[in-house]
C-alpha positions as CSV (number, residue, x, y, z in Angstrom):
1,M,9.2,31.9,5.5
2,R,6.4,30.1,3.6
3,F,6.8,26.9,1.8
4,D,4.8,26.2,-1.2
5,Y,3.8,23.0,-1.0
6,P,1.6,21.7,-3.9
7,S,-1.9,20.4,-2.6
8,K,-2.2,16.6,-2.4
9,T,-4.8,14.2,-1.0
10,R,-4.6,11.2,1.1
11,D,-5.9,9.4,-1.9
12,D,-2.9,10.7,-3.8
13,F,-0.4,8.8,-1.9
14,L,-2.4,5.6,-1.2
15,K,-3.5,5.1,-4.8
16,E,0.3,4.9,-5.5
17,V,0.9,2.5,-2.7
18,V,-1.9,0.2,-2.9
19,S,-1.3,-0.3,-6.6
20,L,2.1,-1.1,-6.1
21,L,0.9,-4.0,-3.6
22,R,-1.6,-5.0,-5.5
23,N,0.5,-5.6,-8.4
24,K,3.1,-7.6,-6.1
25,R,0.4,-9.6,-5.0
26,I,-0.4,-10.4,-8.5
27,E,3.2,-10.9,-9.4
28,M,3.1,-13.4,-6.4
29,K,-0.1,-15.4,-7.9
30,I,-1.5,-14.7,-4.0
31,S,-5.3,-14.3,-4.4
32,Q,-7.2,-11.7,-2.1
33,Q,-8.5,-14.2,-0.5
34,E,-5.0,-15.7,0.6
35,L,-3.9,-12.2,1.5
36,N,-6.7,-11.8,3.7
37,H,-5.8,-14.9,5.3
38,R,-2.1,-14.1,5.9
39,L,-3.1,-10.9,7.4
40,G,-5.7,-12.1,9.5
41,M,-8.0,-9.9,7.9
42,A,-12.0,-9.9,7.5
43,D,-13.1,-11.7,4.0
44,F,-12.9,-9.1,1.3
45,L,-11.0,-6.3,2.8
46,V,-8.2,-6.6,0.6
47,T,-10.6,-6.2,-2.2
48,K,-12.0,-3.2,-0.6
49,W,-8.6,-1.5,0.0
50,E,-7.7,-2.1,-3.9
51,N,-11.1,-1.0,-5.0
52,G,-10.8,2.1,-2.9
53,I,-13.9,1.2,-0.9
54,R,-12.0,1.1,2.6
55,T,-8.8,2.9,3.3
56,P,-6.0,0.9,4.9
57,L,-4.0,2.2,7.8
58,A,-0.4,2.6,7.8
59,Y,-0.1,-0.3,9.9
60,H,-2.3,-2.4,7.6
61,L,0.3,-1.1,4.5
62,Y,3.1,-2.2,6.7
63,C,1.6,-5.9,7.3
64,W,0.5,-6.0,3.7
65,A,3.9,-5.5,2.3
66,D,5.4,-7.9,4.9
67,A,2.9,-10.4,3.7
68,L,4.2,-10.2,0.1
69,D,7.6,-10.3,1.4
70,S,8.4,-7.0,0.7
71,K,9.1,-3.8,3.0
72,L,7.7,-0.1,2.4
73,T,10.5,2.5,2.2
74,I,10.6,6.3,2.2
75,V,12.8,7.5,-1.0
76,D,13.8,11.2,-1.1
77,N,12.4,12.5,-4.5
78,T,15.9,13.7,-5.3
79,S,17.3,10.6,-5.5
80,S,16.3,7.0,-5.8
81,E,18.3,5.4,-2.9
82,P,16.0,4.6,0.1
83,I,16.6,6.9,3.4
């Protein structure tokens, strides 16, 4: 049995997630520098993530969401309920 899965790249996923986290940061009026401090990360790392210069690991995405009082969830494409 062969499944036809549309070709996706790592950037397809990351662009959407990073965009959501960036928008949440802006909504909360938190600067990139403040977020770096909350995460205990090097200066300008959040800037590099948001501009696509560096790629955050899954752990970094988890911590980033947590620092914004949020969490990442996996949602089935056929529903809008978290699983």
